[in-house]
N, C-alpha and C positions, 0 to 999 in steps of 0.2 A: 120450619116456616121460611117462605121465600125471602122475606125481609131481613132474615138473619144470616143468609148465606154470604160467605165472604166474596168480595168483588175483586177480580184480578187487578194488579197494579197498573197495567197498561190502560185499563178503562178509567181508573181514577185519574191517570195522567190526561186522558182525553177530556174528562170532565173539567179538570183544572184549566186546561188550555181553552176549552169552550167557555168556561166561566170567566175568562179574561174579557169577553165581550161585555159582561155585566159589570166587571170591575172598571173597565174603561168608560162605559156609559155613565155609571154613577160618578166616577172621578172627574169626567168632563163637566157634567152638570154642576156638581158641587164646587169644583175648582174654579169655574167661571164665576159662580156666585160669590165665592170667597174673595176672588180677585177683582170683582167688578168696581168697587170703590177705588182701588189702586189704579186700574185702567182709566177710570174716569178722570182722575187727577193727573196721571202721567201723560195721557194723550189729549188732555183738555177737551174731553168729550162733552157734547150736549146731552141733555136728558133723553132725547129721542134716540140717539145712537146707543146709549147705555141700555135703553129699553129694547132696542132692536136686537142687540147682541144676546140678551137674555131670552127673548122670544125665539130667535133663530136657532139657538141650541136645541130647544124642544121641537121646533118645527122641522128642522133638518133630520133629527132622529126619527120623526114620524115618516117623513118622505123616504128616508133611507130604508126603514123597515119594510115599507110597501114595495119599493123597487128591488131591494136586496133579496127579500124572500122569494119574489117571483123569478129573479135571475138565477137563484140557487136551484130552483126546480127545473128551470129551462136548460141551464148549461152545466149543472153538476155542483152539488153542495160543497165538495172538497175544494173545487177550484175557487169558488167565491169565498169560501171560508179562509183560504190562504191569502187572497189578495185584498180583501176589504180591511184586514188588520194592518196591512202595509200602507194602505191609503190613510188609515187613521193616524199612523205614525207620521206620515208626511204632514197631515193637517196639524198635529200637535207640535211638530217642529216649527211650522210657520207661526202658530200662536206664541210659542216660546220666544222666538226671535223677532217678533213683529216690531217694527220701528214706529208704527202709527196705527190709528184705529181702523183704517181701510184694510191694511194687511192683516190685522187681527180678525176682522170680519171674514176675510177670505179663508183664513185658517179655521175659524169656527164652522164655516160652511162645509169645508172638506171633512173635518173631523166628525162633525155631526152626522153628515150623510153616511160616512163609513161606519160609525158606531151603530147607527140605526140598521144598516144592512147586515151587520154582524150579529145582531141580537137573534132574529128568527133563524138565521142560517146556522149559527153555532149550536143552538138548542136542537135543531133538526139533525145535525151531524152526530152529536153525542147520543141522541135518541136512536138514530139508525144503528149505531155501533153497539148499543146496550142490549143485553138479553132482557126479555120482558120482566124477569124476576128482580132485576137490578135497576130498571129504568127510572123509577121514582127517586131513588137515592142519588143517582148520578145527575139527573136533571136538577134536583133540589140543591145539590152542592153548588150549582152556579149562583144560587141566591146568597150563599156564604160569601162568594167573591164580590157580589154586589154590595154587601154590607162592608166588606173590607175596603172597597173603592171609596165609600162614603167616609169610613173611619180614617183612612190615610190622608185624604184631602182635608178633612176638618182638622186633624191633628197637625198636619204641616201648616195649615193656615193659622192655627193657634200659636205654634212655635215660632213661625216666621212673620208674625203679625207686625213687627216693627222694622222689617227689612225692606219694605217698599217693593219696587219692581224686581229686585233680586229674588225675593221670596216668591213673588208671583211667577217668575220664570222657572224657579225650581219646582213649584207645584205642577205646572203643566209639562215641564221637562221630564219629570219622572214618569208621566203618562207616555211620552214619546219613547223613552227607553224601554218601558214595560211592553209597549206594542211591538217594538223591533225584536226584542227577545222572544216574544210570543210568536211572531211571524217566523223566526228562524226555527223554533221548536215545532210549530205546526207543519212547516214544510217537510220535516223529517218524520212526522207522526205516521205510524203504520197501524192500521186497524184491520182486524180480520173481516173478510168478506163472506165468511161462512155463516149461513143462517142457522138459527136454532132448529133442532129437530122438532117437528110439529108446527113450525111456523112457515113451512114452504108451501107454495101453491103450484099447481100444474102449469099454469101459464106464467112464465117468468118475464113477460114483456114489460118494459118500463112504461109507466104512465105518468101523469102529472104535467105533461107538456101542454095539453089543451085546457083552456080556462073553463070549459064545460064541466070538468071534474071538480071545480070549486063550487059550482052552483047546483049540485045535486044534494039530496036530503042528507046523505051520509056525511057530507062536509059542512053543509049550511047550518044544520041544527047545532052541532057542537061549536062551530065557529061563532054563531050568534050567542050561545049561552056563555061561552068563555069571554066573549067581548063584553057582554052585559056585566058579568062579574068584575072584570078587570077595570072597565071604565068607571063603574060606580064606586068600587073600592078605591081606585086610584085617584079619584077626585079628592077624597079625604087625605090619602097618603101623600099625594103630590102637593096639596095645599100646605100641609105641615112640614113637608120636606123642603119646600122653597120658602115658606113664610113663617115657619115655626118661631124662629128668633124674632122676626118682625112683629108677630102677633103678641109674643110675650112682652115685648118692649112697649108697643103702642096700645095694646088692649089691656094687658095685665099689669102694666106699670112696673115691670121688672127692669132692673138696670141691664145695660148691654152685657156686662161681664156675667151677671147671674143667668141671663137668657142663654148666652153661649155655653156656660158651664152646665146648665140643665141638659141641653142637647148633647154635649160631649159625654156627660156622665152616663147617659142611657145607651150609648153605642155598644159598650162591652156586653150589656145584657142582651141586646139585639143579636149580636154575633153568636153568643153562647146558645141562645134559644134557637137560632137558625141551624146551628149544628145539631141540636136536639131534634129539629124537624127532619133533618137528613136521616137520622137514625130510624125514624118511624115512617119514612116516605113510601116504603114498599110493604107496609103492614096495614091492617085494618084500623090501627090507631091514628093514621093520618086523617081519615075522614071522621072518625069519632071525635078527635080533638078539635076538628074544625067547628063542630056544633057548639062546643063549650066556648072556644075562643071567639067565635063570631058574636055570641051573646055578650061576652065581656067587652069586646070591642065597641059594640053599640052602647053598652052601659057607660063606657069611657066618654063617648061623645055626648051622651045625654047629660052627664055630670058637668062637662064643659059648657053645654048649652044652658042648663038650668042656672049656672053661676055666672052666665054672660061673660065668660072668659076671665073671671076674677082669678088672682094668682093662686089661691088655695085650691080652687076647682081645677085649674090647669095643671097643678102639680099632681093631683089625684088622677087627672086624665092621662098625663104622661106615664105614670106608673102602670095603669091598667092597659093603656095602648101598647106599650113596649112588651108587656107580658103576653098579650094576645096576638099582636100583629104577625109574628113569625109563623103562627099556626092557622091564620085566616087572612092571608094576604097574597102577595105576588108569587111566593113559592108554590102555593096551591095552584094558582093560574098556570104556572109553567108546567107542573106535573100533569094537571088535568088536560092541558092542551096536547101534550105528547101522548097521553093515554086515549084520548077520544077523537082527535083529528086524524083523518086518513093519512097514512104515511106518504102516499105518492104526491100529495099536495100540501104537506105539512109546512114547508117553507112559505108558500104563497098564502095559505090561510092564516098562519100565525103572524106573518108579516102584515096582513090586513088588520088583524085585531090590534096589534101593536101600533100601527100607523094611525088608525082611527082614534084609538084611545089617547095617544100622545098629542094628536091634533086637538082633541077636546081639552086636554090638560093645558095646552098652550093658550087656548082661548080663555079658559077659566082663570089662568094665572094673570091674564091681562086685567080682568075685572076684580080680582080678589082684594087688592089694597083699597079700592074705592068702596066695595061692599063692606069691608071690615070697618072703614071709617064711617059709613052710613049707619050700620047696625051690626055689631059683633054677634048678637043673638041670631039674627037672620042668617048670617053666614054659617054659624055653628049648627043651627037646626037643619039647614039645607044639607050640610055634610052628614048629619045624623041620619037623615032620610036616605041619602046615598048609601051609607053603610048598611042600613036595613035592607035596601034593595040588593046589595051585594050578597048579604047573608042568604036571602031567598034564592038568588041565582045559584049560589054555591050548593044549597040543599038540593035544588033541581039537578045539578050536575052529578052530585053524589048518588041521588036516588034513582036517576033515570039513565044518564049517559055513561057513567063509569061501569055499572053492571052490564049495560048493553055492549060496551066495547071490549069487555074482558076476554071473550073468546071469538071476537069478530075477525073476519078475513083481513080487515084493514091493518091489524097488528102484524099480520103475516107478510105484509107487502114491503116491509122496511127495506130489504136489501135488493129490491128491484129498482130502487131510485139510483140514477147515475151518481157516482161518487168521485169521479176523477175529472 
């Protein structure tokens, strides 16, 4: 079975270095969230500046994804892959050393744009380098890095919670160090340019420079389907990622320590189950488990909605959600995108889906506290409807797009993309 064939160590190294985009993306969002109250007090911020910094993180990642994916297809994925991580390091250094809120805002702008640019580019690089029988596992491994980015930032925030700005600087400083180390290792990364036998085409001419390649049916249908899945699933995931603790405190009447502890307790489960997803990412079990996990995920939100966010209902929700999310969430989106999107425009198309989705998440985040205050039930039932739509989009991708792309010429085009 292809999914059980051992993957060479250099490819795992490439996956880990590409996964640092997800680590830094998650670390930046969570780190800013954890530090926001400290920034507000230390820099004497107004409420609008605090809100602007939170919104700008997501907004810049969206813009960076759109621009970075396109630049990668135009000028070479390896070139953009190497330099966007360096720009992230510069932005993280500015955030860490910022003496005032304006400097902090500048650092957030730079780091957010660079993090967004690196997301579609790094996925395209590891997908280009991977043989078709290992692509699912290597791309899925980037999701493990995303989980680690959340875990490290929350853990550091918990441990350093009483240290004020010193702790805040350490949380973002470790992101700067991680980015610089990744940049140095990426610069020396060597990937084979030899295509798989059976994946070569007679015409080796590179494509993907013209935008018309994005708007044909081969690209538009999978791009639309993966976007619908990601944006509907992500509205629920992003809401609980940004406001999980907030909702537990304000809606469920949990204490701050209990709410924080609940989120922290479930992180190891998420990491372990994401590793389990990596194991099945190149096997038929990937899509079989999706059907089961999607139903469990919807059930989790139905229970939260029926109980109107009561603490008992939310505890049941968190258990079911954490058990199902790794098998019916962002990891699926990443793998499906690499399997179904044409290789020559993979950076541009996935950059578009990332950018549009993150833009929607940013707008939704702006209204979430007000909607939760107005009616927690309306908020939760709306998310339940989104999760149902995501499940239907996932079934369409599995039933229609994945089989169609299995032997398609788009998969043979990988190594015609400029990589230097």
